[in-house]
C-alpha positions as CSV (number, residue, x, y, z in Angstrom):
1,X,-0.1,-0.1,0.2
2,X,1.4,3.4,-1.0
3,X,1.3,6.5,1.3
4,X,-0.8,9.5,0.2
5,X,1.4,12.0,-1.5
6,X,2.5,14.8,0.5
7,X,3.5,18.4,0.0
8,X,6.2,20.0,2.0
9,X,6.6,23.8,2.2
10,X,9.6,25.3,3.8
11,X,10.9,28.8,4.6
12,X,14.5,29.1,4.1
13,X,17.0,32.0,5.0
14,X,19.9,32.3,2.6
15,X,22.9,34.6,3.5
16,X,24.7,35.6,0.2
17,X,27.6,37.8,-0.4
18,X,26.1,41.1,-1.5
19,X,28.1,41.5,-4.6
20,X,26.9,37.9,-5.9
21,X,23.2,38.5,-4.6
22,X,21.7,39.2,-8.0
23,X,23.2,36.2,-9.8
24,X,22.6,33.9,-6.7
25,X,18.9,34.9,-6.7
26,X,18.5,34.3,-10.4
27,X,20.2,30.8,-9.9
28,X,18.0,29.9,-7.0
29,X,14.8,31.1,-8.8
30,X,15.8,28.9,-11.7
31,X,15.3,25.8,-9.4
32,X,11.8,24.5,-10.0
33,X,11.0,24.0,-6.5
34,X,12.2,27.2,-5.2
35,X,10.8,30.7,-5.2
36,X,12.9,34.0,-4.1
37,X,10.2,35.5,-1.9
38,X,12.2,38.5,-0.7
39,X,15.7,39.8,-1.2
40,X,17.3,42.8,1.0
41,X,20.2,44.7,-0.1
42,X,22.3,43.2,2.6
43,X,22.7,39.6,1.3
44,X,19.8,38.1,3.1
45,X,17.3,36.2,0.9
46,X,14.1,34.6,1.9
47,X,13.3,31.5,-0.2
48,X,10.2,29.3,-0.2
49,X,10.7,25.7,-1.2
50,X,7.9,23.2,-2.3
51,X,8.7,19.6,-2.5
52,X,7.1,16.1,-2.2
53,X,9.0,15.1,0.9
54,X,11.3,16.2,3.6
55,X,14.3,14.6,2.0
56,X,13.6,16.5,-1.3
57,X,13.4,19.7,0.7
58,X,16.8,19.0,2.1
59,X,18.2,18.2,-1.6
60,X,16.9,21.6,-2.7
61,X,18.6,23.2,0.1
62,X,21.8,21.4,-0.7
63,X,21.5,22.7,-4.3
64,X,20.9,26.3,-3.1
65,X,24.0,25.9,-0.7
66,X,26.0,25.0,-3.9
67,X,25.1,28.3,-5.7
68,X,28.1,30.7,-6.2
69,X,28.2,33.1,-3.7
70,X,25.9,31.5,-1.0
71,X,27.4,31.6,2.3
72,X,25.0,29.9,4.5
73,X,21.4,28.3,4.3
74,X,19.2,27.9,7.2
75,X,15.9,25.9,7.3
76,X,13.5,28.2,9.2
77,X,10.1,26.6,8.9
78,X,8.8,23.3,7.3
79,X,5.3,22.2,7.1
80,X,3.8,19.0,5.4
81,X,0.4,18.0,4.7
82,X,-1.3,15.5,2.1
83,X,-1.1,17.1,-1.2
84,X,-4.8,16.6,-1.6
85,X,-5.5,19.1,1.1
86,X,-4.2,21.8,-1.4
87,X,-7.2,21.4,-3.5
88,X,-9.6,21.8,-0.5
89,X,-11.7,25.0,-0.1
90,X,-10.7,27.1,2.6
91,X,-13.7,28.2,4.8
């Protein structure tokens, strides 16, 4: 019996060398599971990651960590729920 598909949503704080911030944000935004939610002018970037498992979230974080100019990546928040719940109306 297979488990019901899940959706994991994670908030990630990325610290980037300021001179490399624009290029790093473009590289991160090019990842299909990642969205740059906010970027300050001080090298701090907030990224939202959506993936089918916690393991997949960590793989995306590793790919972000490998982007040139990235100094550190911190998982700040992670939420998981059945993928079908995303199609349910909010009351």
